[in-house]
C-alpha positions in Angstrom: -11.1 29.8 -4.7 -8.5 30.4 -6.9 -5.8 29.5 -4.6 -8.0 26.2 -3.5 -7.8 25.5 -7.2 -4.1 26.0 -7.5 -4.0 23.7 -4.4 -6.3 21.4 -6.1 -4.0 21.2 -9.2 -0.7 20.8 -7.8 -2.1 18.3 -5.6 -3.6 16.2 -8.5 -0.2 16.2 -9.9 2.1 15.6 -8.2 -0.1 12.1 -6.9 0.0 11.4 -11.0 3.7 11.9 -10.9 4.5 9.7 -7.6 2.1 6.8 -9.7 3.9 6.8 -12.6 7.5 7.0 -10.8 6.3 3.5 -9.0 5.2 2.3 -11.9 8.0 2.8 -13.3 9.8 2.3 -10.7 8.1 -1.8 -10.7 8.0 -2.4 -14.0 12.0 -1.9 -14.5 12.6 -4.0 -12.0 12.9 -7.9 -12.1 11.4 -10.7 -9.4 14.7 -11.0 -8.0 15.9 -7.3 -7.9 16.4 -6.9 -3.8 19.0 -3.8 -4.4 16.7 -1.4 -5.3 14.5 1.4 -3.3 12.0 3.7 -3.5 13.5 6.6 -1.4 15.4 3.5 0.5 11.8 1.8 0.9 11.2 -1.6 -0.5 7.3 -3.3 -1.2 6.8 -6.6 -0.9 3.9 -8.8 -0.3 3.6 -12.1 1.9 3.1 -15.4 0.2 3.7 -18.1 2.7 2.3 -18.0 6.6 5.1 -17.7 8.4 4.7 -15.2 10.2 1.1 -15.3 11.0 -1.2 -13.5 12.7 1.6 -10.8 12.1 2.0 -11.0 8.4 -1.3 -12.4 6.6 -0.1 -14.1 4.0 -0.9 -11.5 0.6 -0.5 -9.1 3.3 1.5 -5.9 1.8 5.0 -4.4 3.8 6.9 -1.9 3.7 10.7 -2.6 4.2 13.1 0.3 5.2 17.0 -0.5 4.4 18.9 -1.6 6.9 22.5 -2.4 7.9 22.6 -5.3 9.7 24.2 -2.9 12.4 20.5 -1.7 12.4 18.7 -4.5 13.8 18.0 -5.5 17.2 16.1 -8.5 18.8 12.3 -8.7 17.9 12.9 -6.8 14.8 11.2 -8.3 11.8 14.2 -8.2 9.4 13.8 -9.0 5.4 16.6 -10.6 3.6 17.6 -13.0 0.6 17.5 -16.3 0.6 17.6 -18.9 -2.7 16.5 -15.6 -4.5 13.6 -15.1 -2.8 12.7 -12.7 0.3 11.9 -13.8 3.1 10.8 -11.5 6.2 11.2 -13.3 9.6 11.8 -12.3 13.6 15.6 -11.4 14.7 15.7 -13.9 17.4 19.6 -13.6 18.3 22.6 -11.7 17.3 25.8 -13.3 16.2 29.3 -12.8 15.4 28.6 -14.4 11.8 24.6 -12.8 11.7 21.1 -13.0 12.3 19.4 -15.9 13.9 15.8 -16.0 12.8 12.6 -17.5 13.0 9.0 -17.5 11.6 6.6 -16.4 14.5 4.7 -19.2 12.9 7.7 -21.4 12.6 8.3 -24.4 15.3 11.7 -24.1 14.3 14.3 -22.0 14.3 15.6 -21.2 10.9 19.1 -23.0 10.2 20.9 -20.4 8.5 22.5 -17.6 9.7 21.4 -14.3 8.0 24.9 -12.8 7.0 25.0 -9.4 6.8 24.9 -9.1 2.5 21.8 -11.1 2.7 20.0 -8.3 4.6 17.6 -6.3 3.0 16.1 -4.2 5.5 13.4 -3.7 8.6 9.8 -4.4 8.2 8.2 -0.8 9.4 4.8 -1.3 8.4 2.6 -4.3 7.9 -0.8 -4.0 5.8 -2.5 -6.9 6.7 -6.0 -5.0 5.3 -4.4 -5.7 1.9 -4.6 -9.4 2.3 -8.4 -9.3 3.3 -9.0 -7.0 0.4 -7.2 -9.2 -2.5 -8.8 -12.6 -0.3 -12.3 -11.0 -1.3 -11.7 -10.2 -4.9 -11.6 -14.5 -4.9 -15.6 -14.6 -4.6 -18.2 -13.2 -6.9 -19.5 -12.0 -3.2 -16.1 -10.1 -2.1 -16.3 -8.6 -5.7 -19.6 -7.1 -5.3 -18.9 -5.9 -1.4 -15.3 -4.3 -3.0 -15.6 -3.2 -6.4 -19.5 -2.9 -7.3 -20.8 -1.5 -4.5 -18.6 1.6 -3.9 -18.4 2.3 -7.3 -22.7 3.1 -7.7 -22.3 4.4 -4.4 -19.8 6.7 -6.2 -21.5 7.3 -8.9 -25.3 8.0 -6.7 -23.2 10.7 -4.8 -22.0 12.4 -8.3 -26.0 12.2 -9.8 -26.6 13.7 -6.5 -25.3 16.4 -6.9 -25.1 17.1 -10.3 -29.4 16.8 -9.8 -29.1 19.6 -7.0 -26.5 21.8 -9.1 -28.9 21.8 -12.0 -32.1 21.9 -9.7 -30.1 25.5 -8.0 -29.2 26.4 -11.4 -33.2 26.5 -12.6 -33.9 27.7 -9.2 -31.8 30.9 -9.9 -32.8 31.2 -13.5 -36.0 31.4 -12.4 -35.8 34.1 -9.6 -33.5 36.3 -12.4 -37.2 35.9 -14.7 -39.4 37.0 -12.3 -36.8 40.0 -11.0 -37.2 41.1 -14.6 -40.6 40.9 -14.9 -40.9 43.4 -11.9 -38.9 45.8 -13.2 
């Protein structure tokens, strides 16, 4: 039991430290700071539908730092264009750089992505974040995403507390009867 408590506390401390590091990392950078990585990873949120249905608007995207030589046709690359981060699919590789296109766009991107514009390769797309955020934009969505889970958690905690009190009372009654018999 003691080992379980130690591991639980250790996990809690590590989770809190990771959260603090992430918050400090995000807060100390600025919007156009594309050279900062957290363990060779960057985190973005999509703002357009150019990559739908692969990436929904407001999806969270994890980008791993990569060199232009690490990318192949078919990869989704994140690059800087006019101080904005853009994620498009690599459709060709030339001597000048990468030819890209958004999955939902009809035409190929005009400008070639140069090696110094590459931020990295998209390795994880979390479309559920977009659904979650879209739910928060409506009153019923707030009820579904915030109020109902909080009510469920409170109900579970109250039930556990009630069961613990009942068990303690039952043990107390058992001890009283045992002492009366003696």
